[in-house]
TIMAR-779363 format. One record per residue: x, y, z of N, C-alpha, C in turn; residue number from 1; residue in three letters. Coordinates in Angstrom, 1 decimal. Layout:
<bamis>
{{X, Y, Z}, {X, Y, Z}, {X, Y, Z}, NUM, ALA},
...
</bamis>
This chain:
<bamis>
{{0.5, -1.3, -0.3}, {0.1, 0.0, 0.5}, {1.1, 1.2, 0.2}, 1, MET},
{{2.3, 1.5, 0.9}, {2.8, 2.6, 1.0}, {3.2, 2.7, -0.1}, 2, ILE},
{{4.2, 1.5, -1.2}, {4.7, 1.8, -2.4}, {3.9, 2.1, -3.5}, 3, ALA},
{{2.4, 2.2, -3.1}, {1.3, 2.4, -4.5}, {1.7, 3.7, -4.0}, 4, ASP},
{{0.9, 4.2, -2.7}, {0.7, 5.9, -2.1}, {2.3, 6.8, -3.3}, 5, VAL},
{{3.7, 5.6, -2.4}, {4.7, 6.8, -3.3}, {5.0, 6.9, -4.7}, 6, LYS},
{{4.9, 5.7, -5.7}, {4.8, 5.1, -6.9}, {3.8, 7.1, -7.5}, 7, THR},
{{3.0, 6.6, -6.3}, {1.7, 7.8, -7.7}, {2.1, 9.3, -7.5}, 8, ARG},
{{2.8, 9.7, -5.9}, {3.3, 10.7, -5.4}, {4.7, 10.7, -6.5}, 9, LEU},
{{4.9, 10.5, -7.1}, {6.0, 10.7, -7.8}, {5.6, 11.2, -9.5}, 10, ALA},
{{4.8, 10.2, -9.6}, {4.2, 10.8, -11.0}, {3.0, 11.3, -10.6}, 11, GLY},
{{2.6, 12.2, -10.1}, {2.4, 13.8, -9.6}, {3.4, 15.1, -9.6}, 12, PHE},
{{4.5, 14.0, -9.3}, {5.6, 15.2, -9.0}, {6.4, 15.5, -10.7}, 13, GLY},
{{6.6, 14.2, -11.5}, {6.6, 14.3, -12.2}, {5.2, 15.3, -13.4}, 14, CYS},
{{4.3, 15.1, -12.9}, {3.2, 16.1, -14.0}, {3.6, 17.3, -13.5}, 15, VAL},
{{3.5, 17.5, -12.5}, {3.8, 18.8, -12.1}, {5.4, 19.5, -12.3}, 16, VAL},
{{6.2, 18.8, -12.5}, {7.9, 19.5, -12.9}, {6.9, 19.8, -14.3}, 17, ALA},
{{6.3, 18.4, -15.2}, {6.2, 18.9, -16.8}, {5.6, 20.3, -16.9}, 18, GLY},
{{5.1, 20.7, -16.1}, {3.5, 21.8, -16.3}, {4.3, 23.0, -15.9}, 19, ALA},
{{5.1, 22.3, -14.4}, {6.4, 24.2, -14.1}, {7.1, 24.7, -15.7}, 20, ALA},
{{7.9, 23.2, -16.4}, {8.6, 23.0, -16.9}, {8.6, 24.1, -18.4}, 21, ILE},
{{6.9, 23.8, -18.5}, {6.0, 23.7, -20.1}, {6.1, 26.2, -20.0}, 22, SER},
{{6.4, 26.0, -18.8}, {5.8, 28.4, -18.8}, {7.1, 28.6, -19.6}, 23, TRP},
{{7.7, 28.3, -18.4}, {9.5, 29.0, -19.3}, {9.6, 28.8, -20.6}, 24, PRO},
{{9.6, 27.5, -21.1}, {10.0, 26.6, -22.1}, {9.0, 26.7, -23.2}, 25, THR},
{{7.6, 27.1, -23.3}, {6.9, 26.9, -24.0}, {5.8, 28.1, -24.7}, 26, ILE},
{{4.6, 28.7, -23.1}, {4.3, 29.0, -23.0}, {4.2, 30.7, -23.2}, 27, PHE},
{{5.9, 30.9, -22.3}, {6.4, 32.4, -22.4}, {6.9, 32.4, -23.8}, 28, ASP},
{{8.0, 31.3, -24.2}, {8.2, 32.0, -25.8}, {7.2, 32.4, -26.7}, 29, ARG},
{{6.6, 31.6, -26.5}, {5.3, 32.0, -27.1}, {4.9, 33.3, -27.5}, 30, LEU},
{{4.2, 33.8, -25.9}, {4.4, 35.0, -25.6}, {5.0, 35.9, -26.6}, 31, ARG},
{{5.8, 36.0, -26.1}, {7.0, 36.8, -26.2}, {6.7, 37.5, -27.9}, 32, LEU},
{{6.8, 36.1, -28.6}, {6.8, 36.2, -29.6}, {5.8, 36.4, -30.1}, 33, ALA},
{{4.8, 36.4, -29.5}, {3.4, 37.7, -30.2}, {3.1, 38.5, -29.8}, 34, GLN},
{{4.3, 39.2, -29.0}, {4.1, 40.5, -28.1}, {5.1, 41.0, -30.0}, 35, GLN},
{{5.9, 40.4, -30.3}, {7.0, 40.5, -31.2}, {8.5, 41.5, -31.0}, 36, GLY},
{{8.9, 40.7, -30.0}, {10.0, 41.0, -29.3}, {10.7, 40.6, -30.6}, 37, VAL},
{{12.2, 41.6, -30.6}, {12.8, 40.9, -32.2}, {13.6, 39.6, -32.0}, 38, PRO},
{{14.5, 39.5, -30.2}, {15.2, 38.3, -30.2}, {14.7, 37.5, -29.5}, 39, GLN},
{{14.5, 35.6, -29.2}, {14.2, 35.2, -28.1}, {15.2, 33.7, -28.5}, 40, ILE},
{{15.8, 34.1, -27.1}, {16.1, 32.3, -26.6}, {15.7, 31.4, -26.3}, 41, ASN},
{{15.9, 30.4, -27.0}, {14.8, 29.0, -26.8}, {15.9, 28.4, -26.0}, 42, THR},
{{14.3, 27.4, -25.6}, {15.0, 26.2, -24.4}, {14.7, 24.9, -25.2}, 43, TRP},
{{15.3, 24.7, -26.2}, {14.1, 23.6, -27.0}, {14.5, 22.5, -26.2}, 44, SER},
{{16.2, 22.4, -26.2}, {16.0, 21.0, -25.3}, {15.6, 20.7, -23.8}, 45, LEU},
{{14.8, 21.7, -23.2}, {14.4, 21.6, -22.0}, {12.7, 21.6, -22.8}, 46, THR},
{{12.3, 22.1, -23.4}, {11.1, 21.5, -24.3}, {10.9, 20.5, -24.7}, 47, SER},
{{12.2, 19.4, -25.0}, {12.2, 18.1, -25.2}, {11.3, 17.0, -23.9}, 48, ALA},
{{11.6, 17.8, -22.8}, {11.4, 17.2, -21.7}, {10.1, 17.3, -21.1}, 49, LEU},
{{9.3, 17.8, -21.5}, {7.9, 18.4, -21.4}, {6.7, 16.9, -21.2}, 50, VAL},
{{6.7, 16.4, -23.2}, {6.3, 15.7, -23.2}, {7.1, 14.2, -22.2}, 51, GLY},
{{8.3, 13.8, -22.3}, {7.7, 12.5, -21.2}, {7.8, 12.4, -19.7}, 52, PRO},
{{7.5, 14.2, -19.6}, {7.6, 14.2, -17.6}, {6.4, 13.3, -18.0}, 53, LEU},
{{5.2, 14.4, -18.5}, {4.5, 13.9, -18.1}, {3.4, 12.8, -18.4}, 54, ILE},
{{3.7, 12.3, -19.9}, {3.6, 10.7, -19.7}, {4.1, 10.0, -18.8}, 55, ILE},
{{5.4, 10.0, -18.8}, {5.7, 9.0, -17.3}, {5.0, 9.0, -16.3}, 56, ILE},
{{4.3, 10.4, -15.4}, {3.7, 10.9, -14.5}, {3.1, 10.3, -14.6}, 57, GLY},
{{1.3, 10.2, -16.1}, {0.2, 10.0, -15.2}, {0.3, 8.2, -15.8}, 58, LEU},
{{1.3, 7.9, -16.2}, {1.5, 6.2, -16.2}, {1.8, 6.2, -14.7}, 59, THR},
{{2.8, 6.4, -14.5}, {2.6, 6.5, -12.4}, {1.9, 6.6, -12.0}, 60, LEU},
{{1.0, 7.5, -11.9}, {-0.4, 7.6, -11.1}, {-1.1, 7.3, -11.9}, 61, MET},
{{-1.3, 6.5, -12.7}, {-2.7, 4.9, -13.2}, {-2.9, 4.1, -12.7}, 62, ILE},
{{-1.3, 3.2, -13.2}, {-0.9, 2.1, -13.4}, {-0.4, 2.2, -11.4}, 63, PHE},
{{0.5, 3.1, -10.9}, {0.9, 2.5, -9.4}, {2.4, 1.7, -9.5}, 64, GLY},
{{2.2, 1.4, -7.8}, {3.3, -0.1, -7.8}, {2.9, -1.2, -9.1}, 65, ALA},
{{2.1, -1.4, -9.7}, {2.3, -2.3, -11.2}, {3.1, -1.5, -12.2}, 66, ARG},
{{3.5, -0.6, -11.9}, {4.1, 0.3, -13.0}, {5.4, -0.9, -13.3}, 67, THR},
{{5.6, -0.5, -12.6}, {7.3, -1.9, -12.6}, {7.0, -2.9, -13.7}, 68, GLU},
{{6.1, -4.2, -13.4}, {5.8, -5.3, -13.8}, {5.1, -5.2, -15.5}, 69, ALA},
{{4.3, -4.1, -15.1}, {4.0, -3.9, -16.4}, {4.6, -3.7, -17.7}, 70, LEU},
{{6.1, -2.9, -17.1}, {6.3, -1.9, -18.2}, {8.0, -3.1, -18.4}, 71, THR},
{{8.3, -3.8, -17.2}, {9.5, -4.1, -17.4}, {9.2, -5.7, -16.9}, 72, ARG},
{{10.2, -6.9, -17.9}, {10.7, -8.1, -17.7}, {12.1, -8.0, -17.2}, 73, ASP},
{{11.5, -8.4, -15.4}, {13.0, -8.9, -14.9}, {13.5, -9.8, -15.2}, 74, ALA},
{{12.9, -11.5, -15.2}, {13.9, -12.2, -16.0}, {14.5, -12.2, -16.8}, 75, GLU},
{{14.3, -11.4, -17.7}, {14.8, -11.1, -19.3}, {15.5, -9.5, -19.5}, 76, LYS},
{{15.4, -9.1, -18.4}, {15.8, -7.8, -18.4}, {15.9, -7.0, -18.9}, 77, LYS},
{{14.6, -6.8, -19.3}, {13.9, -6.3, -21.1}, {12.5, -5.7, -21.1}, 78, ARG},
{{12.4, -4.5, -21.8}, {11.2, -3.6, -21.8}, {9.9, -4.7, -21.8}, 79, LEU},
{{8.9, -4.6, -21.7}, {8.1, -5.3, -22.7}, {7.4, -4.7, -23.6}, 80, THR},
{{6.2, -5.1, -24.2}, {5.6, -5.0, -25.5}, {5.0, -3.2, -24.5}, 81, LEU},
{{4.6, -3.0, -23.6}, {4.0, -1.6, -23.2}, {4.5, -1.1, -22.4}, 82, PHE},
{{5.9, -1.4, -22.1}, {7.3, -0.5, -21.9}, {7.6, 0.1, -22.8}, 83, GLY},
{{8.1, -1.0, -23.8}, {7.8, 0.0, -25.0}, {7.1, 0.8, -25.3}, 84, ASN},
{{6.2, 0.6, -26.1}, {5.0, 1.2, -26.0}, {5.3, 3.0, -25.0}, 85, ALA},
{{5.2, 3.1, -24.3}, {5.6, 3.9, -23.3}, {6.6, 5.2, -24.0}, 86, ILE},
{{8.1, 3.8, -23.8}, {9.2, 4.7, -24.2}, {9.0, 5.3, -25.4}, 87, ALA},
{{8.5, 4.1, -26.8}, {8.0, 5.2, -28.0}, {7.3, 7.0, -27.7}, 88, LEU},
{{6.0, 6.4, -26.9}, {5.2, 7.8, -26.7}, {6.0, 8.7, -25.9}, 89, ALA},
{{7.5, 8.8, -25.6}, {7.8, 9.4, -24.2}, {8.8, 9.8, -25.5}, 90, CYS},
{{9.7, 9.2, -26.3}, {10.5, 10.5, -27.9}, {9.8, 10.0, -28.9}, 91, ALA},
{{9.0, 10.5, -28.9}, {8.0, 10.9, -29.7}, {7.1, 12.2, -29.5}, 92, VAL},
{{7.1, 11.9, -28.0}, {6.8, 13.7, -27.4}, {7.3, 14.5, -27.2}, 93, ALA},
{{8.9, 13.8, -27.1}, {9.8, 14.8, -26.5}, {10.3, 15.1, -28.0}, 94, GLY},
{{10.9, 14.6, -29.1}, {10.8, 15.0, -30.7}, {10.3, 15.9, -30.9}, 95, PHE},
{{8.9, 15.4, -31.0}, {7.5, 16.7, -31.6}, {7.5, 17.7, -30.7}, 96, GLY},
{{7.7, 17.6, -29.4}, {8.0, 18.9, -28.2}, {9.3, 19.9, -28.5}, 97, GLY},
{{10.3, 19.3, -28.9}, {11.5, 20.4, -29.6}, {11.2, 20.7, -30.8}, 98, MET},
{{10.7, 19.7, -31.9}, {10.5, 20.4, -33.3}, {8.9, 21.7, -32.9}, 99, LEU},
{{8.3, 20.7, -32.3}, {7.4, 22.1, -32.3}, {7.9, 22.9, -32.2}, 100, GLY},
{{8.2, 23.4, -30.5}, {8.7, 24.7, -30.5}, {9.6, 25.4, -31.7}, 101, MET},
{{10.1, 24.9, -31.9}, {11.1, 25.8, -33.2}, {10.4, 25.8, -34.2}, 102, THR},
{{9.7, 25.0, -34.7}, {8.9, 25.5, -36.2}, {7.6, 26.7, -35.9}, 103, TYR},
{{6.9, 26.5, -34.6}, {6.1, 27.6, -34.6}, {6.8, 28.9, -34.0}, 104, LEU},
{{8.4, 28.9, -33.3}, {8.6, 30.0, -33.0}, {9.0, 30.8, -34.8}, 105, LEU},
{{9.1, 29.8, -35.8}, {10.2, 29.9, -37.5}, {8.6, 30.9, -37.7}, 106, ARG},
{{7.1, 30.5, -37.3}, {6.1, 30.5, -38.2}, {5.7, 31.8, -37.3}, 107, SER},
{{6.6, 32.8, -36.8}, {6.5, 34.3, -36.2}, {7.5, 34.7, -36.9}, 108, TYR},
{{8.6, 34.2, -37.3}, {9.5, 34.6, -37.9}, {11.4, 35.1, -37.6}, 109, GLY},
{{11.0, 34.2, -36.4}, {12.4, 34.1, -35.9}, {13.4, 32.9, -36.1}, 110, TYR},
{{14.8, 33.0, -35.9}, {15.6, 32.2, -36.6}, {15.4, 31.4, -35.4}, 111, GLN},
</bamis>
């Protein structure tokens, strides 16, 4: 019971961290672009963390202590099909977040 609560709290922490990182890396940069600031410094690598943090956090919050058993085969020391799906979703979300931020700023005319 206590391990399940700890895992779900860790998931909540990941979601909160992802949301907290999203403000300075994504939403504040878009706000500056809409205001027409002459130059914007991007944190594209940091914006790549937002999606994976939220995906991992939601996975931990939904499945709790069962997450490790569902995502990893301890005997073979490999990820399960579900674990591979989560890893792929994190990679796509991270890469998509980084590219999406870059393309959005380019659409506003920034290099």
